[in-house]
N, C-alpha and C positions, 0 to 999 in steps of 0.2 A: 472606636474605629479601629479595622484591621491595619496592623503595621505594614503590610504589603501594600494596602491601598494609599494609606499616608505615604508611603516611600515613592509610589508612582506619581503622585500629586506634587509632592515636594520637587522631584527631579524635573517633571514636566515644565514647572516654572523656572527652575535653576538653568535648563538648557534655554529656553525662550529668552530670557535674561542675558545668557551667555552669548547667544547669536546677536542680539542688539548691541551688546558691548563690542563684540568683535567687530561689527560693522561700524560702529563709532570710530574704533582706533584705526581700522584701515581707512576710514574716510578722512580722518585728519592727517594721516600719513600721505595720502594720495593727494591731498590739497596742498599741504606742505611742499610735496615733491615737485610741484609746478612753480614754485618760486624760484628765482636764479639762485643756483648753489653749485658747489662741485661735486663731482660724482662721489668722493670719498663722504662728505657731509650726508648725502643722500643715503648712502650704504648704511652709516650709523643709525639713521632713521628707522630703515627697516630691520636692521639688527634689534634696535630696541624694541620694536613692536613684537617680534619672536620672543625676545626675552621676557617680556610682560608675561606671555603665556608659557613660559618654560619650555619653548619648543625649538629654540636654535640648534641644539644638537640633532634633533630629528629632521629639522630641514636640511641642514648642511649634509647630513648623511645620504639624503636623497637628491638634493639639487646642487650641492657644492657652493657655487658663488650666489651671494646675498643679491638680488636686485627686485625691483619693483614687480616686475610681471611674475616672476617665480614666487614671491610672498604672497602675492594676490590670488595666484592659482592656488597656491597650498592652504591659504587660510579661508577660502571661498568655497573651491569645487573639490578638494581631495577628500574623498570618502574615506581613506584610511587615516586621516588625521582627526581624532575625536573632537578637535577644538575647532574645526573648521565649521562654517556657517551651514552648509549642506549637511554635516553630521549632527550638529546641534537641533537643527529642524527635524531631522529624522527621528533623533531620540525623544524630543518633545512630543513629536506626534506618535511615536510608539508608546510611549508612557500613557499618554491621554487615551489611547485606544483600549490600553489594560484595564483602565477604570471608566470605560465609556460610560456605565450606568451610574457612576458619581457625578459626572459632569451634566450640566444643562446642555440641551441640543445646541444652543449658540457657542458655547465654548468648544464643543467638539467640532462643530463645523468651521470656526476660525482656525483651529489647530490643522484640521484636515486640509482645508483650502489654502493655508500657507504652504504646506507641502507640496501639495500639487502644482501650485503656480510656481514655487522657486524652481521645481524640476522643469517646467516649461519655459521659465526665462532663461535658465543655464543651458539648456539645449538650443534654444533659438539664437543666442549668441547677444542677448540683450545686456549681460553683464560687461561683456568686451566692449560693445559700442558706447555705454555711458556708466561707468562703474559708480559715480557719485549718484546718480539717479537709483541704481540697484542699492546701494546702502541705504538711501533714504526709505526705500520700499521696505527693506528688513526692519528698519526702525518703526516704520509705520506699522507694520503687522504685529510688532511687539506690544506697541501702545495699544493696538486694538485688541490684542489678547487680554491684556491687564484691564482695559475698560470693561469688556464683555464679562470677565470674571466677576469683577466687583459689582457689576450692574445686575447680573442674572443668577449668581451663586447664592444659594442659603448661607446667612451668616453663621456659619458652624464650623467644626474642627476641619472640613475638607478645605474651607476658604483659608482658615488660619495657616494650614500647613503650605498651601501654595504661596501665601504671602511669605511665610518664612523662607520658602527657597528662593523667591525673587530677591528679598533684601540681603539675605546672606551672600548670594552671588553678586549683588551690586557692590557691596561694602568690599569684598575681595578684588573686584575688577578695578574699582576707583582707587584702592591702595595701590595696586599694581601700575595703575597708568601714572599716578603721581610719583610713585617712586623712579620709575624708568625715565619719565620725562624730565623730572627735576634733576637726575643724575647727569643727563646729556648735557645739560646747560647749568651746572652747578657754578661755574665761574661767575654768573651774574651776582651771586650773593656777595662777591668780592669786591665787585665794581671795577673790574679790570676788562670789561669788554670795549672793543673801539666802537666808533660812532655806527660805522656800517653792522657790526654785529649786534648792536643794539636795535637797529631798525629791523634786521631779521629776527631779533628775538621777539619783538612787539607782534610780528605775524605768527612767532612759534607759540607764544602764550594766548594769543587770540584764537589760534587753532586748537590748542588744548582746552580752552573754556568752551569753544563750540562743540567740542566732541562729547562734552557732558550736558550740553545746552545750558552752559553757564554764562555766555558773554553777555547778554542782557542783564542777567541777574547781577554780574559783576558791577556793571554801569550803575544799576539802581542801588546797590548796597553801598558802593565805595565812591562813586561819583569821582573818580580820580583816573589817571594812567594806569594801566596795568603793571603792576609790581609782582614780582614772584612770591614774595612773602604773603601777600594778601590772596593770591591765587591759592596759595598752600591753605591758609585759614578757611577761605571759602569751601575748599574741596574736601577738608578734613574736620573742621570744627564747628561750621555753621549749621545748627540745627533746622534751619528754614530754607536750605538749599537742598532740594529733592535727592540728588545723588551724592551728597557728601557722606563721609564715614559716620558722622554723629546722626544725621537723619535715618539713614540706613540701620543702625543699631537701636535707635529709638523705635523703629517698625519691628525689629527681630524681638525686643523685650516684650513690647505690647503684645505681639501675637503669641509668644511663647507663655505669657501670663494666662492666655485665654485657653491653652492646651496643656499646661503642666500639671502634673500630680505629685504626689509626695514624692515618689522616687525620682523625680525630675528637678527637685528643689535646688540640687547641687548644681545643675545646668543653668537654671534661672539666675543663680547667684554669680556664676562666672559670666554670664552676659550682663548681667547688671553692672558688675564691676568694670567690665570692658567699656560700657555706656558711660559709666561714671568718670572714667580716665579721660574720655573725649569731652564730656561735659565741664569738667573743671581744669582742662589744660588750656594754655596760653600758646600762640603761635611762636612767640618770641623765646620761650623755653624750650620748645620742641626743637626750633633751628639750633638753639645754642648747644644743646645735647647731641643734635644730630638727626635730620630729618630721615636718612636712610634706615638708620638704627630704630628710629621710632616705627616706621611702616614696616620693617622686617618683623619686629616683635609683635604688631598689630595683625599681620597675616598669618603668623603662626598663631597667635590667640584665636583668631576668627575661625581658622581652619580646626583648631582644636574644639571650638565650639561647635563646628558643624560635626565634628566626630561625636560629641557628646549627645548632640540632637540625633544623630543616626542610632546610637546605642540605646537611648531612652524610648525613642518612637518609631524609628523606621525599620530596623533590621527585623525580619520575620523570626519569630522563635522558632528554634531547632528543637526537633523532637528528641 
């Protein structure tokens, strides 16, 4: 496959997944902001969301004060913000258009219809009338895109590069979510929260689980009250949790195996080592040595892996 074609397919899937993850994070913050809380606590939540995407400096330079309305406008409708939902869906559609001949009709029409519909919804004010419904729509369109891709594409290199993009992006976003959200309530680990704080934190952890479609899964796996260390274990180490770091790396490695050539063996080795660290780690060891340090290192390694994949497969050869 031409590296330019692989590049478009890879990034089409990454941007679709990024739009979904942005919608998930905005939705959990929106729902949490409806709980009784001080303005200062609410501001910390919105600052955390911007920090996840490394956009806090960009936002403050444009808007100054961090508040719910400003952050939602910035992360949904701002076309100059490359991580906004509108920018991600536009980039996904443009990458799909560039390789229209490689995609099935159903995959192309799904991407194109999503782009046309999101523009209609934003112009008609549907987002402002019901943000929660809009975020659910973005998630649904991403689910539809993945389903149509797996259901209609030939199981060849094109599909494997699309899957690589999806799961690299998912690993990155889940790690950022866990890092920022756990840092915001790290006092829980030391058991010094008041009864009122503990009640609030139940809703906080529930919202985090729901943001990765993990609330029902947590109940099924642990059959217990929500505990931060188990939330961390579920989202980092469980290979059967679809949005966990371990599950994402399993998909990355399996798809890399299917496209890797001799010159990419080193990239496959790095991916395998990263997966092995997740496979054989224990959550008590991670928490003892520092969750933030573990996730920071993971993000560095997964971004390095993305760079290796780009070098080996995606960057067009220069004359």
